[in-house]
MARKOL-658979 format. One record per residue: residue in three letters; residue number from 1; y, x, z of N, C-alpha, C, CB in turn; chain. Coordinates in nm, 4 decimals. Glycine has a CB too. Layout:
MARKOL-658979
<node residu="ALA" num="NUM" n_c2="Y" n_c1="X" n_c3="Z" ca_c2="Y" ca_c1="X" ca_c3="Z" c_c2="Y" c_c1="X" c_c3="Z" cb_c2="Y" cb_c1="X" cb_c3="Z" chaine="A"/>
...
This chain:
MARKOL-658979
<node residu="MET" num="1" n_c2="1.2050" n_c1="-0.3993" n_c3="0.6400" ca_c2="1.1289" ca_c1="-0.4461" ca_c3="0.5727" c_c2="1.3186" c_c1="-0.4232" c_c3="0.4614" cb_c2="1.0224" cb_c1="-0.6087" cb_c3="0.6363" chaine="A"/>
<node residu="GLY" num="2" n_c2="1.2900" n_c1="-0.4780" n_c3="0.3190" ca_c2="1.4066" ca_c1="-0.4916" ca_c3="0.2755" c_c2="1.4450" c_c1="-0.6341" c_c3="0.2722" cb_c2="1.4161" cb_c1="-0.4298" cb_c3="0.1587" chaine="A"/>
<node residu="VAL" num="3" n_c2="1.5879" n_c1="-0.6413" n_c3="0.2046" ca_c2="1.5830" ca_c1="-0.8304" ca_c3="0.1720" c_c2="1.5189" c_c1="-0.8514" c_c3="0.0493" cb_c2="1.7461" cb_c1="-0.9178" cb_c3="0.1497" chaine="A"/>
<node residu="GLN" num="4" n_c2="1.4752" n_c1="-0.9641" n_c3="0.1150" ca_c2="1.4314" ca_c1="-1.0078" ca_c3="-0.0335" c_c2="1.5165" c_c1="-1.1421" c_c3="-0.0137" cb_c2="1.2393" cb_c1="-1.0287" cb_c3="-0.0727" chaine="A"/>
<node residu="ARG" num="5" n_c2="1.5300" n_c1="-1.1537" n_c3="-0.1728" ca_c2="1.5911" ca_c1="-1.2530" ca_c3="-0.2749" c_c2="1.4934" c_c1="-1.3037" c_c3="-0.3582" cb_c2="1.6966" cb_c1="-1.1942" cb_c3="-0.3625" chaine="A"/>
<node residu="GLY" num="6" n_c2="1.5203" n_c1="-1.5096" n_c3="-0.3116" ca_c2="1.4307" ca_c1="-1.6020" ca_c3="-0.3415" c_c2="1.5283" c_c1="-1.7047" c_c3="-0.4289" cb_c2="1.3562" cb_c1="-1.6615" cb_c3="-0.2051" chaine="A"/>
<node residu="PRO" num="7" n_c2="1.4795" n_c1="-1.7154" n_c3="-0.6136" ca_c2="1.5020" ca_c1="-1.7980" ca_c3="-0.6533" c_c2="1.5760" c_c1="-1.9480" c_c3="-0.5808" cb_c2="1.4052" cb_c1="-1.7905" cb_c3="-0.6991" chaine="A"/>
<node residu="MET" num="8" n_c2="1.6014" n_c1="-2.0734" n_c3="-0.6500" ca_c2="1.5898" ca_c1="-2.2282" ca_c3="-0.6117" c_c2="1.4493" c_c1="-2.2515" c_c3="-0.5592" cb_c2="1.6169" cb_c1="-2.3314" cb_c3="-0.7434" chaine="A"/>
<node residu="LEU" num="9" n_c2="1.4439" n_c1="-2.2886" n_c3="-0.3625" ca_c2="1.3224" ca_c1="-2.2825" ca_c3="-0.3453" c_c2="1.2897" c_c1="-2.4779" c_c3="-0.3297" cb_c2="1.2914" cb_c1="-2.1657" cb_c3="-0.2044" chaine="A"/>
<node residu="THR" num="10" n_c2="1.1712" n_c1="-2.4737" n_c3="-0.3367" ca_c2="1.1200" ca_c1="-2.5901" ca_c3="-0.3340" c_c2="1.0575" c_c1="-2.6880" c_c3="-0.2376" cb_c2="1.0609" cb_c1="-2.5755" cb_c3="-0.3977" chaine="A"/>
<node residu="GLY" num="11" n_c2="1.0115" n_c1="-2.7615" n_c3="-0.1741" ca_c2="0.9094" ca_c1="-2.8323" ca_c3="-0.0820" c_c2="0.7312" c_c1="-2.8079" c_c3="-0.1935" cb_c2="0.9807" cb_c1="-3.0477" cb_c3="-0.0576" chaine="A"/>
<node residu="ASP" num="12" n_c2="0.7668" n_c1="-2.8066" n_c3="-0.2812" ca_c2="0.6195" ca_c1="-2.7634" ca_c3="-0.3683" c_c2="0.4853" c_c1="-2.7221" c_c3="-0.2849" cb_c2="0.6504" cb_c1="-2.6216" cb_c3="-0.4645" chaine="A"/>
<node residu="ALA" num="13" n_c2="0.3734" n_c1="-2.8021" n_c3="-0.3650" ca_c2="0.2764" ca_c1="-2.7134" ca_c3="-0.2045" c_c2="0.2158" c_c1="-2.5246" c_c3="-0.3365" cb_c2="0.0093" cb_c1="-2.8965" cb_c3="-0.1173" chaine="A"/>
<node residu="PRO" num="14" n_c2="0.1846" n_c1="-2.4166" n_c3="-0.2277" ca_c2="0.1951" ca_c1="-2.3305" ca_c3="-0.2974" c_c2="0.1688" c_c1="-2.3438" c_c3="-0.3835" cb_c2="0.1667" cb_c1="-2.2584" cb_c3="-0.2781" chaine="A"/>
<node residu="LYS" num="15" n_c2="0.1942" n_c1="-2.2519" n_c3="-0.4487" ca_c2="0.1503" ca_c1="-2.1979" ca_c3="-0.6180" c_c2="0.0274" c_c1="-2.0540" c_c3="-0.6107" cb_c2="0.3361" cb_c1="-2.1219" cb_c3="-0.7164" chaine="A"/>
<node residu="GLY" num="16" n_c2="0.0317" n_c1="-1.9861" n_c3="-0.4987" ca_c2="-0.0650" ca_c1="-1.8928" ca_c3="-0.5392" c_c2="-0.0256" c_c1="-1.7262" c_c3="-0.5308" cb_c2="-0.0973" cb_c1="-1.9344" cb_c3="-0.6821" chaine="A"/>
<node residu="ALA" num="17" n_c2="-0.0232" n_c1="-1.6874" n_c3="-0.6686" ca_c2="0.0520" ca_c1="-1.5664" ca_c3="-0.6420" c_c2="0.1836" c_c1="-1.5282" c_c3="-0.6817" cb_c2="-0.0105" cb_c1="-1.4804" cb_c3="-0.6815" chaine="A"/>
<node residu="VAL" num="18" n_c2="0.2461" n_c1="-1.4802" n_c3="-0.6468" ca_c2="0.3862" ca_c1="-1.4037" ca_c3="-0.6293" c_c2="0.4318" c_c1="-1.3678" c_c3="-0.7092" cb_c2="0.4018" cb_c1="-1.3098" cb_c3="-0.5672" chaine="A"/>
<node residu="ARG" num="19" n_c2="0.5579" n_c1="-1.2734" n_c3="-0.7456" ca_c2="0.5564" ca_c1="-1.2140" ca_c3="-0.8374" c_c2="0.6616" c_c1="-1.1572" c_c3="-0.7952" cb_c2="0.5437" cb_c1="-1.2668" cb_c3="-0.9493" chaine="A"/>
<node residu="THR" num="20" n_c2="0.6797" n_c1="-0.9993" n_c3="-0.7881" ca_c2="0.8479" ca_c1="-0.9438" ca_c3="-0.7266" c_c2="0.8554" c_c1="-0.9164" c_c3="-0.9385" cb_c2="0.8610" cb_c1="-0.7167" cb_c3="-0.5527" chaine="A"/>
<node residu="GLY" num="21" n_c2="1.0704" n_c1="-0.8655" n_c3="-0.9028" ca_c2="1.1006" ca_c1="-0.8414" ca_c3="-1.0103" c_c2="1.2306" c_c1="-0.9547" c_c3="-1.0274" cb_c2="0.9740" cb_c1="-0.8449" cb_c3="-1.1004" chaine="A"/>
<node residu="ILE" num="22" n_c2="1.2747" n_c1="-0.9397" n_c3="-1.1923" ca_c2="1.4065" ca_c1="-0.9687" ca_c3="-1.1612" c_c2="1.4480" c_c1="-1.0943" c_c3="-1.1896" cb_c2="1.4865" cb_c1="-0.8878" cb_c3="-1.2175" chaine="A"/>
<node residu="VAL" num="23" n_c2="1.5472" n_c1="-1.1853" n_c3="-1.1321" ca_c2="1.5542" ca_c1="-1.3060" ca_c3="-1.1526" c_c2="1.5433" c_c1="-1.3290" c_c3="-1.3086" cb_c2="1.6710" cb_c1="-1.3545" cb_c3="-1.0885" chaine="A"/>
<node residu="GLY" num="24" n_c2="1.4828" n_c1="-1.4209" n_c3="-1.3177" ca_c2="1.5238" ca_c1="-1.5394" ca_c3="-1.5095" c_c2="1.4553" c_c1="-1.3914" c_c3="-1.5938" cb_c2="1.8078" cb_c1="-1.5902" cb_c3="-1.5849" chaine="A"/>
<node residu="LYS" num="25" n_c2="1.4005" n_c1="-1.2724" n_c3="-1.5345" ca_c2="1.2975" ca_c1="-1.2246" ca_c3="-1.6658" c_c2="1.1547" c_c1="-1.1245" c_c3="-1.6064" cb_c2="1.4093" cb_c1="-1.1066" cb_c3="-1.7929" chaine="A"/>
<node residu="ASP" num="26" n_c2="1.1672" n_c1="-1.1150" n_c3="-1.4987" ca_c2="1.0273" ca_c1="-1.0629" ca_c3="-1.4062" c_c2="0.9849" c_c1="-1.2297" c_c3="-1.3675" cb_c2="1.0723" cb_c1="-0.9344" cb_c3="-1.2257" chaine="A"/>
<node residu="ILE" num="27" n_c2="1.0591" n_c1="-1.2900" n_c3="-1.2782" ca_c2="0.9756" ca_c1="-1.3955" ca_c3="-1.1951" c_c2="1.0724" c_c1="-1.4956" c_c3="-1.2865" cb_c2="0.9806" cb_c1="-1.3990" cb_c3="-0.9902" chaine="A"/>
<node residu="GLY" num="28" n_c2="0.9917" n_c1="-1.6373" n_c3="-1.2033" ca_c2="1.0986" ca_c1="-1.7911" ca_c3="-1.2406" c_c2="1.2247" c_c1="-1.8096" c_c3="-1.1888" cb_c2="1.0408" cb_c1="-1.9280" cb_c3="-1.1882" chaine="A"/>
<node residu="THR" num="29" n_c2="1.2920" n_c1="-1.9058" n_c3="-1.2056" ca_c2="1.4279" ca_c1="-1.9720" ca_c3="-1.0679" c_c2="1.3885" c_c1="-2.0281" c_c3="-1.0165" cb_c2="1.5516" cb_c1="-2.0517" cb_c3="-1.0771" chaine="A"/>
<node residu="ARG" num="30" n_c2="1.2427" n_c1="-2.0978" n_c3="-1.0240" ca_c2="1.1909" ca_c1="-2.1659" ca_c3="-0.8588" c_c2="1.0597" c_c1="-2.1034" c_c3="-0.7455" cb_c2="1.1274" cb_c1="-2.3304" cb_c3="-0.8971" chaine="A"/>
<node residu="LEU" num="31" n_c2="1.0815" n_c1="-2.1487" n_c3="-0.6383" ca_c2="0.9826" ca_c1="-2.0411" ca_c3="-0.5373" c_c2="0.9229" c_c1="-2.2176" c_c3="-0.4779" cb_c2="1.0998" cb_c1="-1.8853" cb_c3="-0.3729" chaine="A"/>
<node residu="THR" num="32" n_c2="0.7960" n_c1="-2.1884" n_c3="-0.4675" ca_c2="0.7634" ca_c1="-2.2879" ca_c3="-0.3323" c_c2="0.8362" c_c1="-2.1994" c_c3="-0.2161" cb_c2="0.5684" cb_c1="-2.3130" cb_c3="-0.2928" chaine="A"/>
<node residu="ARG" num="33" n_c2="0.8616" n_c1="-2.2963" n_c3="-0.0900" ca_c2="0.9035" ca_c1="-2.2399" ca_c3="0.0500" c_c2="0.7571" c_c1="-2.1587" c_c3="0.1317" cb_c2="0.9672" cb_c1="-2.3911" cb_c3="0.1534" chaine="A"/>
<node residu="ALA" num="34" n_c2="0.6450" n_c1="-2.2033" n_c3="0.0887" ca_c2="0.5826" ca_c1="-2.0871" ca_c3="0.1333" c_c2="0.5134" c_c1="-2.0403" c_c3="0.1177" cb_c2="0.5619" cb_c1="-2.0700" cb_c3="0.1969" chaine="A"/>
<node residu="ASN" num="35" n_c2="0.5334" n_c1="-1.9760" n_c3="-0.0842" ca_c2="0.4910" ca_c1="-1.9031" ca_c3="-0.1170" c_c2="0.6351" c_c1="-1.8495" c_c3="-0.0714" cb_c2="0.4187" cb_c1="-1.9071" cb_c3="-0.2348" chaine="A"/>
<node residu="PHE" num="36" n_c2="0.7299" n_c1="-1.8129" n_c3="-0.0266" ca_c2="0.7890" ca_c1="-1.7466" ca_c3="0.0151" c_c2="0.8354" c_c1="-1.6958" c_c3="0.1484" cb_c2="0.8367" cb_c1="-1.7710" cb_c3="-0.0338" chaine="A"/>
<node residu="GLY" num="37" n_c2="0.7740" n_c1="-1.7558" n_c3="0.1864" ca_c2="0.7376" ca_c1="-1.7253" ca_c3="0.3513" c_c2="0.5870" c_c1="-1.6573" c_c3="0.3671" cb_c2="0.7357" cb_c1="-1.8860" cb_c3="0.4487" chaine="A"/>
<node residu="ALA" num="38" n_c2="0.5084" n_c1="-1.6807" n_c3="0.2689" ca_c2="0.4162" ca_c1="-1.5303" ca_c3="0.2554" c_c2="0.4484" c_c1="-1.4045" c_c3="0.1865" cb_c2="0.2959" cb_c1="-1.5525" cb_c3="0.1890" chaine="A"/>
<node residu="ALA" num="39" n_c2="0.5187" n_c1="-1.4141" n_c3="0.1039" ca_c2="0.6279" ca_c1="-1.2820" ca_c3="0.0608" c_c2="0.6869" c_c1="-1.2668" c_c3="0.2023" cb_c2="0.7708" cb_c1="-1.3200" cb_c3="-0.0761" chaine="A"/>
<node residu="LEU" num="40" n_c2="0.7406" n_c1="-1.3311" n_c3="0.2329" ca_c2="0.8561" ca_c1="-1.2273" ca_c3="0.4023" c_c2="0.7233" c_c1="-1.1554" c_c3="0.4606" cb_c2="0.9579" cb_c1="-1.3776" cb_c3="0.5956" chaine="A"/>
<node residu="LEU" num="41" n_c2="0.6958" n_c1="-1.2067" n_c3="0.4922" ca_c2="0.5505" ca_c1="-1.1611" ca_c3="0.5631" c_c2="0.4688" c_c1="-1.0271" c_c3="0.4817" cb_c2="0.4352" cb_c1="-1.3104" cb_c3="0.5557" chaine="A"/>
<node residu="ALA" num="42" n_c2="0.4328" n_c1="-1.0519" n_c3="0.3860" ca_c2="0.3973" ca_c1="-0.9322" ca_c3="0.3190" c_c2="0.4885" c_c1="-0.7833" c_c3="0.2996" cb_c2="0.3724" cb_c1="-0.9843" cb_c3="0.1971" chaine="A"/>
<node residu="ALA" num="43" n_c2="0.6174" n_c1="-0.8707" n_c3="0.2888" ca_c2="0.6887" ca_c1="-0.6664" ca_c3="0.3032" c_c2="0.7084" c_c1="-0.6613" c_c3="0.3597" cb_c2="0.7852" cb_c1="-0.5750" cb_c3="0.2596" chaine="A"/>
<node residu="ALA" num="44" n_c2="0.7057" n_c1="-0.7442" n_c3="0.5259" ca_c2="0.7217" ca_c1="-0.6767" ca_c3="0.6238" c_c2="0.6563" c_c1="-0.5623" c_c3="0.6916" cb_c2="0.7276" cb_c1="-0.7439" cb_c3="0.6791" chaine="A"/>
<node residu="SER" num="45" n_c2="0.5632" n_c1="-0.5309" n_c3="0.6315" ca_c2="0.4704" ca_c1="-0.4137" ca_c3="0.6072" c_c2="0.4468" c_c1="-0.3430" c_c3="0.4988" cb_c2="0.3664" cb_c1="-0.4406" cb_c3="0.6297" chaine="A"/>
<node residu="ASP" num="46" n_c2="0.4918" n_c1="-0.3646" n_c3="0.3538" ca_c2="0.5297" ca_c1="-0.2950" ca_c3="0.3052" c_c2="0.6911" c_c1="-0.1953" c_c3="0.2725" cb_c2="0.4790" cb_c1="-0.3479" cb_c3="0.2517" chaine="A"/>
<node residu="ARG" num="47" n_c2="0.6570" n_c1="-0.0728" n_c3="0.3127" ca_c2="0.7392" ca_c1="0.0410" ca_c3="0.3747" c_c2="0.7910" c_c1="0.0790" c_c3="0.2473" cb_c2="0.6597" cb_c1="0.1648" cb_c3="0.4625" chaine="A"/>
<node residu="SER" num="48" n_c2="0.7802" n_c1="0.0291" n_c3="0.0933" ca_c2="0.7201" ca_c1="0.1001" ca_c3="-0.0045" c_c2="0.8576" c_c1="-0.0532" c_c3="-0.0089" cb_c2="0.5225" cb_c1="0.1433" cb_c3="-0.0608" chaine="A"/>
<node residu="LEU" num="49" n_c2="0.9710" n_c1="-0.1333" n_c3="0.0445" ca_c2="1.0524" ca_c1="-0.1878" ca_c3="0.0118" c_c2="1.1873" c_c1="-0.1739" c_c3="0.0632" cb_c2="1.0120" cb_c1="-0.2762" cb_c3="0.0150" chaine="A"/>
<node residu="ILE" num="50" n_c2="1.1985" n_c1="-0.0678" n_c3="0.1571" ca_c2="1.3442" ca_c1="0.0083" ca_c3="0.2004" c_c2="1.3533" c_c1="0.0474" c_c3="0.1545" cb_c2="1.3918" cb_c1="0.0716" cb_c3="0.2789" chaine="A"/>
<node residu="GLY" num="51" n_c2="1.5144" n_c1="0.0086" n_c3="0.1670" ca_c2="1.6140" ca_c1="-0.0007" ca_c3="0.0978" c_c2="1.6236" c_c1="-0.1291" c_c3="-0.0847" cb_c2="1.6236" cb_c1="0.1655" cb_c3="0.0831" chaine="A"/>
<node residu="ARG" num="52" n_c2="1.5678" n_c1="-0.1535" n_c3="-0.0823" ca_c2="1.5164" ca_c1="-0.2468" ca_c3="-0.1909" c_c2="1.5631" c_c1="-0.3718" c_c3="-0.1459" cb_c2="1.3583" cb_c1="-0.2483" cb_c3="-0.2139" chaine="A"/>
<node residu="MET" num="53" n_c2="1.5671" n_c1="-0.4448" n_c3="-0.2892" ca_c2="1.6264" ca_c1="-0.5778" ca_c3="-0.3034" c_c2="1.5456" c_c1="-0.6469" c_c3="-0.3477" cb_c2="1.7323" cb_c1="-0.5941" cb_c3="-0.3741" chaine="A"/>
<node residu="PRO" num="54" n_c2="1.3890" n_c1="-0.6682" n_c3="-0.3653" ca_c2="1.3458" ca_c1="-0.7395" ca_c3="-0.4691" c_c2="1.4023" c_c1="-0.9164" c_c3="-0.4333" cb_c2="1.1688" cb_c1="-0.7095" cb_c3="-0.4795" chaine="A"/>
<node residu="ALA" num="55" n_c2="1.3554" n_c1="-0.9315" n_c3="-0.5819" ca_c2="1.3685" ca_c1="-1.1370" ca_c3="-0.5446" c_c2="1.1583" c_c1="-1.0740" c_c3="-0.5875" cb_c2="1.5272" cb_c1="-1.3302" cb_c3="-0.7471" chaine="A"/>
<node residu="VAL" num="56" n_c2="1.1875" n_c1="-1.2470" n_c3="-0.5861" ca_c2="1.0571" ca_c1="-1.2675" ca_c3="-0.5334" c_c2="1.0344" c_c1="-1.4173" c_c3="-0.5897" cb_c2="1.0481" cb_c1="-1.2478" cb_c3="-0.3620" chaine="A"/>
<node residu="GLY" num="57" n_c2="0.9142" n_c1="-1.4513" n_c3="-0.6847" ca_c2="0.9149" ca_c1="-1.6046" ca_c3="-0.7341" c_c2="0.7728" c_c1="-1.6322" c_c3="-0.7757" cb_c2="1.0213" cb_c1="-1.6357" cb_c3="-0.8668" chaine="A"/>
<node residu="ASN" num="58" n_c2="0.7605" n_c1="-1.7796" n_c3="-0.8109" ca_c2="0.6928" ca_c1="-1.8167" ca_c3="-0.8248" c_c2="0.5875" c_c1="-1.8039" c_c3="-1.0048" cb_c2="0.7514" cb_c1="-1.9072" cb_c3="-0.7631" chaine="A"/>
């Protein structure tokens, strides 16, 4: 698994879809903690992320 970067985490309810990209350009500036956890679990088995540092957001 590569490094996952998240923007400001919130305690809001999960929002559903999680996007990967550049903070402020491809993704928002906030991310729910539940969605960040889901993204981390998904990234653990995604071999395409090895050596990369994607950012995730709602």
